[in-house]
C-alpha positions as CSV (number, residue, x, y, z in Angstrom):
1,X,54.0,3.6,-57.4
2,X,53.5,1.0,-60.2
3,X,53.4,3.3,-63.2
4,X,53.7,2.1,-66.8
5,X,53.3,-1.6,-66.1
6,X,52.6,-3.6,-69.2
7,X,50.4,-6.3,-67.8
8,X,50.3,-8.2,-71.1
9,X,54.0,-8.9,-70.6
10,X,53.6,-10.0,-67.0
11,X,50.6,-12.3,-67.7
12,X,53.0,-14.8,-69.4
13,X,54.1,-15.6,-65.9
14,X,50.7,-17.0,-65.0
15,X,51.8,-20.6,-64.7
16,X,51.4,-23.3,-62.0
17,X,53.8,-22.8,-59.2
18,X,54.3,-23.4,-55.4
19,X,53.4,-20.8,-52.7
20,X,56.6,-21.9,-50.8
21,X,55.1,-22.2,-47.3
22,X,57.9,-24.9,-47.3
23,X,60.9,-25.9,-49.3
24,X,60.9,-28.6,-50.5
25,X,57.2,-28.3,-51.1
26,X,54.6,-30.8,-49.7
27,X,54.5,-32.5,-53.1
28,X,58.0,-33.9,-52.3
29,X,56.9,-35.4,-49.0
30,X,57.0,-39.3,-49.2
31,X,55.8,-42.2,-47.1
32,X,59.4,-43.4,-46.4
33,X,59.4,-40.7,-43.8
34,X,57.4,-42.4,-41.0
35,X,56.8,-42.3,-37.2
36,X,60.3,-43.8,-36.6
37,X,61.9,-41.2,-38.8
38,X,60.1,-38.5,-36.9
39,X,61.2,-39.9,-33.5
40,X,64.8,-39.8,-34.8
41,X,64.3,-36.2,-36.0
42,X,62.9,-35.2,-32.6
43,X,66.0,-36.7,-30.8
44,X,68.3,-34.9,-33.3
45,X,66.5,-31.6,-32.7
46,X,66.6,-32.0,-28.9
47,X,70.4,-32.4,-29.0
48,X,71.7,-30.6,-32.1
49,X,69.1,-27.8,-32.3
50,X,67.9,-27.5,-28.7
51,X,68.5,-23.8,-28.8
52,X,65.6,-23.5,-31.3
53,X,62.3,-22.4,-29.8
54,X,59.0,-24.3,-30.5
55,X,55.9,-23.3,-32.4
56,X,52.7,-25.3,-32.0
57,X,50.1,-25.7,-34.7
58,X,46.9,-27.5,-33.9
59,X,44.5,-28.5,-36.7
60,X,40.8,-28.5,-35.8
61,X,39.3,-29.9,-39.0
62,X,35.6,-29.6,-38.8
63,X,33.3,-27.3,-40.7
64,X,29.5,-27.2,-40.8
65,X,29.3,-26.5,-44.6
66,X,31.6,-26.2,-47.6
67,X,33.0,-22.8,-48.8
68,X,33.6,-23.5,-52.5
69,X,36.9,-21.6,-52.7
70,X,38.5,-23.5,-49.7
71,X,41.6,-25.5,-50.3
72,X,42.0,-26.6,-46.6
73,X,41.8,-30.1,-45.3
74,X,38.3,-30.2,-43.7
75,X,35.6,-32.5,-42.5
76,X,32.0,-31.4,-42.9
77,X,29.8,-32.4,-40.0
78,X,27.2,-31.1,-37.5
79,X,27.6,-34.0,-35.1
80,X,28.7,-33.1,-31.6
81,X,30.1,-36.6,-30.9
82,X,32.7,-36.3,-33.7
83,X,34.2,-33.2,-32.0
84,X,34.3,-34.9,-28.6
85,X,35.9,-38.0,-30.1
86,X,38.5,-35.9,-31.9
87,X,39.5,-34.2,-28.6
88,X,40.2,-37.6,-27.1
89,X,42.5,-38.5,-30.0
90,X,44.3,-35.2,-29.6
91,X,44.9,-36.1,-26.0
92,X,46.5,-39.4,-27.2
93,X,48.7,-37.6,-29.7
94,X,49.8,-35.1,-27.0
95,X,50.7,-38.0,-24.7
96,X,52.9,-39.6,-27.4
97,X,54.6,-36.2,-28.1
98,X,55.4,-35.8,-24.4
99,X,57.1,-39.2,-24.5
100,X,58.9,-38.5,-27.8
101,X,60.6,-35.1,-27.4
102,X,61.6,-32.4,-24.9
103,X,58.3,-30.6,-24.5
104,X,59.7,-28.2,-21.9
105,X,61.5,-26.1,-24.5
106,X,60.2,-22.5,-24.9
107,X,57.0,-22.0,-27.0
108,X,56.9,-18.7,-28.9
109,X,54.0,-19.4,-31.2
110,X,50.7,-21.3,-30.7
111,X,48.0,-21.4,-33.4
112,X,44.6,-23.0,-33.9
113,X,43.8,-23.6,-37.6
114,X,41.1,-25.4,-39.4
115,X,38.5,-26.1,-40.5
116,X,36.6,-23.8,-38.2
117,X,38.3,-23.8,-34.8
118,X,35.3,-21.9,-33.4
119,X,33.0,-24.7,-34.6
120,X,34.1,-26.1,-31.2
121,X,32.2,-24.6,-28.3
122,X,33.8,-22.6,-25.5
123,X,34.2,-25.5,-23.2
124,X,35.8,-27.6,-25.9
125,X,38.3,-24.9,-26.8
126,X,39.3,-24.5,-23.2
127,X,39.8,-28.3,-22.8
128,X,42.0,-28.5,-25.9
129,X,44.1,-25.5,-25.0
130,X,44.6,-26.7,-21.4
131,X,45.6,-30.2,-22.7
132,X,48.3,-28.6,-24.9
133,X,49.6,-26.3,-22.2
134,X,49.8,-29.3,-19.8
135,X,52.2,-31.0,-22.2
136,X,54.0,-27.9,-23.4
137,X,54.2,-25.8,-20.2
138,X,56.9,-23.3,-21.1
139,X,55.0,-20.5,-23.1
140,X,57.1,-17.4,-23.4
141,X,55.7,-14.1,-22.0
142,X,55.7,-12.7,-25.6
143,X,54.2,-15.9,-27.1
144,X,52.0,-15.2,-30.2
145,X,48.8,-17.2,-29.4
146,X,46.3,-17.0,-32.3
147,X,43.1,-18.5,-33.6
148,X,41.4,-18.6,-37.0
149,X,37.7,-17.5,-36.7
150,X,34.7,-17.8,-38.9
151,X,32.5,-14.8,-37.9
152,X,29.5,-17.0,-38.6
153,X,30.5,-19.3,-35.7
154,X,31.7,-16.9,-33.0
155,X,30.2,-15.9,-29.7
156,X,31.1,-14.1,-26.5
157,X,31.5,-17.4,-24.5
158,X,34.2,-18.5,-26.9
159,X,35.9,-15.1,-26.8
160,X,36.0,-15.2,-23.0
161,X,37.7,-18.6,-23.1
162,X,40.2,-17.4,-25.7
163,X,41.1,-14.3,-23.7
164,X,41.4,-16.3,-20.4
165,X,43.7,-18.8,-22.2
166,X,46.0,-16.1,-23.3
167,X,45.1,-15.7,-27.0
168,X,46.3,-12.3,-28.2
169,X,45.8,-12.6,-32.0
170,X,42.7,-13.4,-34.0
171,X,42.3,-13.9,-37.7
172,X,38.9,-13.5,-39.3
173,X,38.0,-15.2,-42.5
174,X,36.4,-12.5,-44.6
175,X,37.3,-13.3,-48.3
176,X,35.1,-10.6,-49.9
177,X,32.2,-8.3,-48.8
178,X,30.5,-8.3,-52.2
179,X,27.2,-10.2,-51.9
180,X,27.3,-11.6,-55.4
181,X,30.7,-13.1,-54.8
182,X,29.6,-14.5,-51.4
183,X,26.7,-16.2,-53.0
184,X,28.8,-17.9,-55.6
185,X,31.4,-19.2,-53.1
186,X,28.7,-20.4,-50.7
187,X,29.7,-18.1,-47.8
188,X,27.1,-15.5,-46.9
189,X,28.7,-13.2,-44.4
190,X,27.4,-9.6,-44.3
191,X,29.6,-6.7,-43.3
192,X,27.5,-6.2,-40.1
193,X,28.4,-9.7,-38.9
194,X,32.1,-9.1,-39.3
195,X,31.8,-5.7,-37.7
196,X,30.1,-7.2,-34.7
197,X,32.8,-9.9,-34.4
198,X,35.6,-7.4,-34.5
199,X,33.8,-5.3,-31.8
200,X,33.6,-8.4,-29.7
201,X,37.3,-9.1,-30.0
202,X,38.1,-5.4,-29.3
203,X,35.9,-5.6,-26.2
204,X,38.3,-8.2,-24.8
205,X,41.4,-6.2,-25.7
206,X,42.5,-8.1,-28.7
207,X,44.8,-5.6,-30.3
208,X,46.1,-7.7,-33.2
209,X,43.4,-8.6,-35.7
210,X,44.0,-10.1,-39.1
211,X,41.5,-10.4,-42.0
212,X,41.9,-13.1,-44.7
213,X,40.9,-11.8,-48.1
214,X,41.0,-13.6,-51.5
215,X,41.3,-12.0,-55.0
216,X,40.5,-14.0,-58.1
217,X,37.1,-15.3,-56.9
218,X,34.1,-15.5,-59.2
219,X,32.6,-12.2,-60.4
220,X,35.3,-10.2,-58.7
221,X,36.7,-7.2,-60.6
222,X,38.7,-4.1,-59.9
223,X,35.7,-2.1,-58.7
224,X,34.1,-4.7,-56.6
225,X,37.3,-5.6,-54.7
226,X,38.1,-1.9,-54.2
227,X,34.7,-1.6,-52.5
228,X,35.6,-4.5,-50.3
229,X,38.8,-2.8,-49.3
230,X,36.9,0.4,-48.4
231,X,34.8,-1.7,-46.1
232,X,37.8,-3.4,-44.6
233,X,39.5,-0.1,-43.8
234,X,36.5,0.9,-41.7
235,X,37.1,-2.0,-39.4
236,X,40.9,-1.2,-39.1
237,X,42.5,-4.6,-38.8
238,X,46.2,-4.5,-37.9
239,X,47.1,-7.1,-40.5
240,X,45.7,-8.4,-43.8
241,X,46.4,-11.6,-45.6
242,X,45.3,-11.2,-49.2
243,X,45.7,-14.4,-51.1
244,X,45.5,-15.2,-54.8
245,X,42.7,-17.7,-55.2
246,X,44.1,-21.2,-56.0
247,X,41.6,-22.9,-58.3
248,X,42.5,-26.6,-58.2
249,X,39.3,-28.5,-58.8
250,X,41.3,-31.7,-59.5
251,X,42.3,-31.6,-55.9
252,X,39.3,-30.1,-54.2
253,X,35.9,-31.4,-55.5
254,X,34.0,-28.4,-54.0
255,X,35.8,-26.1,-56.4
256,X,34.0,-27.8,-59.2
257,X,30.9,-25.9,-58.2
258,X,32.6,-22.7,-59.3
259,X,32.0,-21.6,-62.9
260,X,35.5,-21.0,-64.3
261,X,34.1,-18.6,-66.9
262,X,33.3,-16.2,-64.0
263,X,36.9,-16.0,-62.7
264,X,38.9,-12.8,-63.5
265,X,41.7,-13.1,-66.1
266,X,45.4,-13.0,-65.1
267,X,45.6,-9.5,-66.3
268,X,42.6,-8.4,-64.2
269,X,44.0,-10.2,-61.1
270,X,47.3,-8.3,-61.5
271,X,45.4,-5.1,-61.7
272,X,43.4,-6.0,-58.6
273,X,46.6,-6.7,-56.8
274,X,48.3,-3.5,-58.0
275,X,45.2,-1.5,-56.9
276,X,45.2,-3.3,-53.6
277,X,48.9,-2.5,-52.9
278,X,48.4,1.1,-53.8
279,X,45.2,1.6,-51.8
280,X,46.6,0.0,-48.7
281,X,49.8,2.0,-49.0
282,X,47.8,5.1,-49.1
283,X,46.0,4.0,-45.9
284,X,49.1,3.3,-43.9
285,X,49.5,-0.4,-44.6
286,X,52.8,-1.8,-45.8
287,X,53.2,-4.9,-48.0
288,X,54.9,-7.8,-46.1
289,X,56.3,-10.5,-48.3
290,X,54.1,-12.0,-50.9
291,X,50.6,-11.8,-49.7
292,X,50.5,-10.0,-46.3
293,X,50.0,-6.4,-45.3
294,X,50.4,-4.7,-41.9
295,X,50.0,-1.3,-40.4
296,X,53.3,0.6,-40.5
297,X,53.7,0.4,-36.7
298,X,53.1,-3.3,-36.5
299,X,55.9,-5.7,-35.5
300,X,55.8,-7.3,-38.9
301,X,56.8,-4.1,-40.5
302,X,59.6,-3.6,-38.0
303,X,60.9,-7.1,-38.7
304,X,60.7,-6.6,-42.5
305,X,62.8,-3.4,-42.3
306,X,65.4,-5.3,-40.1
307,X,65.4,-8.3,-42.5
308,X,64.2,-10.6,-39.8
309,X,60.9,-11.9,-41.3
310,X,60.3,-15.6,-41.4
311,X,57.7,-17.6,-43.3
312,X,56.1,-20.8,-42.1
313,X,52.8,-22.7,-42.6
314,X,51.0,-20.1,-40.4
315,X,52.2,-17.1,-42.5
316,X,54.8,-14.5,-41.7
317,X,56.3,-14.3,-38.2
318,X,58.7,-12.0,-36.3
319,X,59.9,-14.9,-34.1
320,X,62.7,-16.2,-36.3
321,X,63.0,-19.9,-37.1
322,X,61.3,-22.2,-34.6
323,X,60.7,-25.9,-34.7
324,X,57.0,-26.4,-35.5
325,X,55.1,-29.2,-33.9
326,X,52.0,-30.1,-35.9
327,X,49.2,-31.6,-33.8
328,X,46.0,-33.1,-35.2
329,X,44.7,-34.5,-38.4
330,X,46.8,-33.4,-41.5
331,X,49.0,-31.1,-39.4
332,X,52.4,-30.3,-40.8
333,X,55.5,-30.0,-38.6
334,X,58.9,-28.5,-39.5
335,X,62.4,-28.8,-38.2
336,X,65.8,-27.5,-39.3
337,X,66.3,-30.6,-41.5
338,X,62.9,-32.2,-41.9
339,X,59.2,-31.8,-42.6
340,X,56.4,-34.1,-41.4
341,X,52.7,-34.4,-42.0
342,X,50.1,-36.3,-40.1
343,X,47.5,-38.5,-41.7
344,X,44.7,-36.8,-43.7
345,X,42.3,-39.7,-43.3
346,X,40.6,-39.8,-39.9
347,X,40.5,-43.6,-39.8
348,X,44.3,-43.8,-40.3
349,X,44.9,-41.0,-37.8
350,X,43.0,-42.8,-35.1
351,X,44.4,-46.2,-36.0
352,X,48.0,-44.9,-35.5
353,X,47.2,-43.4,-32.2
354,X,45.3,-46.6,-31.0
355,X,48.6,-48.4,-31.8
356,X,50.5,-45.9,-29.7
357,X,52.3,-44.6,-32.8
358,X,52.7,-41.0,-33.8
359,X,50.2,-40.4,-36.7
360,X,52.8,-39.7,-39.4
361,X,51.6,-40.1,-43.0
362,X,54.6,-38.6,-44.9
363,X,57.5,-36.2,-44.7
364,X,61.0,-35.5,-46.0
365,X,64.5,-35.3,-44.6
366,X,66.4,-32.3,-46.0
367,X,69.8,-32.6,-47.6
368,X,72.4,-29.9,-47.1
369,X,71.5,-28.6,-50.6
370,X,67.8,-28.5,-49.6
371,X,68.7,-26.5,-46.5
372,X,70.7,-24.0,-48.6
373,X,68.0,-23.5,-51.2
374,X,65.4,-23.3,-48.5
375,X,67.3,-20.3,-47.0
376,X,67.6,-18.7,-50.4
377,X,63.9,-19.1,-51.4
378,X,62.7,-18.0,-48.0
379,X,64.9,-15.0,-48.0
380,X,63.3,-13.9,-51.3
381,X,59.8,-14.8,-50.1
382,X,60.3,-13.1,-46.7
383,X,62.3,-10.0,-47.5
384,X,62.3,-9.6,-51.3
385,X,66.0,-9.8,-51.5
386,X,69.0,-12.1,-51.3
387,X,72.3,-11.1,-49.8
388,X,75.0,-13.2,-51.4
389,X,77.6,-12.3,-48.7
390,X,75.3,-13.5,-45.9
391,X,74.7,-16.8,-47.7
392,X,78.3,-17.2,-48.5
393,X,79.3,-16.9,-44.9
394,X,76.5,-19.1,-43.6
395,X,77.1,-22.0,-46.0
396,X,80.7,-21.7,-47.1
397,X,79.9,-21.3,-50.8
398,X,80.3,-18.7,-53.6
399,X,76.7,-17.8,-54.6
400,X,77.8,-16.4,-58.0
401,X,79.4,-19.7,-58.9
402,X,77.0,-22.0,-57.1
403,X,73.9,-20.4,-58.6
404,X,75.3,-19.4,-62.0
405,X,72.5,-21.1,-64.0
406,X,69.8,-19.6,-61.8
407,X,71.3,-16.1,-62.1
408,X,71.4,-16.5,-65.8
409,X,67.8,-17.5,-65.8
410,X,66.8,-14.4,-63.9
411,X,68.2,-12.0,-66.5
412,X,64.9,-11.8,-68.5
413,X,63.2,-10.8,-65.3
414,X,65.8,-8.1,-64.8
415,X,65.0,-6.7,-68.3
416,X,61.3,-6.5,-67.3
417,X,62.3,-4.5,-64.1
418,X,61.1,-7.3,-61.7
419,X,64.5,-7.3,-59.9
420,X,68.0,-6.0,-60.0
421,X,71.2,-8.0,-59.5
422,X,74.9,-7.2,-58.9
423,X,77.8,-9.2,-57.4
424,X,76.5,-8.8,-53.9
425,X,72.7,-9.2,-53.9
426,X,69.4,-9.6,-55.6
427,X,66.7,-6.9,-54.9
428,X,63.1,-7.6,-56.0
429,X,61.3,-4.5,-57.2
430,X,57.8,-3.4,-56.2
431,X,56.4,-4.9,-59.4
432,X,58.5,-8.0,-58.9
433,X,56.9,-8.7,-55.5
434,X,53.7,-9.4,-57.4
435,X,55.5,-12.3,-59.1
436,X,57.8,-13.4,-56.2
437,X,56.7,-17.0,-56.5
438,X,58.0,-17.0,-60.1
439,X,61.3,-15.6,-59.0
440,X,61.6,-18.2,-56.2
441,X,60.8,-21.0,-58.6
442,X,64.1,-20.4,-60.4
443,X,66.0,-21.8,-57.4
444,X,63.7,-24.8,-56.9
445,X,65.6,-27.9,-58.1
446,X,62.5,-30.1,-57.6
447,X,60.4,-28.0,-60.0
448,X,59.7,-29.7,-63.3
449,X,57.6,-29.0,-66.4
450,X,55.1,-31.6,-65.3
451,X,53.3,-29.5,-62.7
452,X,50.0,-28.6,-64.3
453,X,48.1,-30.8,-61.9
454,X,50.2,-30.1,-58.8
455,X,50.0,-26.4,-58.2
456,X,47.7,-23.4,-58.7
457,X,48.7,-20.6,-61.0
458,X,50.9,-17.9,-59.7
459,X,48.6,-15.2,-61.1
């Protein structure tokens, strides 16, 4: 499937670049976008874009201990009172949201992220879920309701609550089954523990299970990661998210505990990714976008073939575009023409809510050109292609003329076989999918040479 790849030529693309969970990226968010701006954006969405469904993302930020690889916004604690206090502030935020927007619009996605959501006990999870449903009552019958789970913090009482609250998708943080790798990322999690967690979810009829894996971790190599994949297949998750490790110790202090000399080279990471794609293909999984895989009968695969995949901060979805409402510390929201992010500092988050103000730290309003380029970049990231005729009709432009500089810049990638271009479309090759971030970067007008300290490397 990937014969005759010269990895030495591809390794030159190992450079810092965005993952494009948004466009513009979060680095472009600014403090001029505040609670007043968000209120105006909500009003505009309720009138101009009221046909758009809602997605809800709730950030539960607490973890008991640090995993050295983790780039998430987390708070380390073992104190029960911190969790109870946080629930009370979530309630304040939800009250403000109810007064600020039409919360009766249809909800098609609901996601608990973290942190470690299951660091909250069963009763707390039920309380939080019910608070949210009281404010956003119109969940669709086909709503995707999902929760990220650390198998080290998961029990049957929690599973019962999740099932009774309508959760139908679960994502387990696995990362790697190799014990040496686990020791050096400070996350000891034997296969038997994950196996038991999966069995518990299956017992309660959870038929959509995702595993998060990471390649590029210390002491990983082709053989060790192949062994991890063999173990993964035994547990038969419906979906896999396999991320390239983002080593940004200047951003996350815990990453400084990782010895950089133990990380695999860009060439080896590409080989690991190639082997992963081929192994999963041979075991009836299909590559979805940049870093996700799904069984061939999964709805993600159907959406991919129909060109209907969308990407948001929760990953890939089959639900099309929906307005995302971010709830909780650091949570990011998205509208047709804006992004917003809550405070990352708990004191600031609480102070805003105590002042009856939505806890907005930063965000950005999108220009018409931003919205155009967002559609182009997301089309490439989602479906590995760009149909010029569709964009021309949707935006009233001539892609060949409008993006003439970008198309010229893509020619060296054509010569390497990463993509093909003609007067109607761009098609990314199987090899090009491994470098899809680099291809998307060509269309990013915010992207500059001064990005070494902003982004992780693409390979």
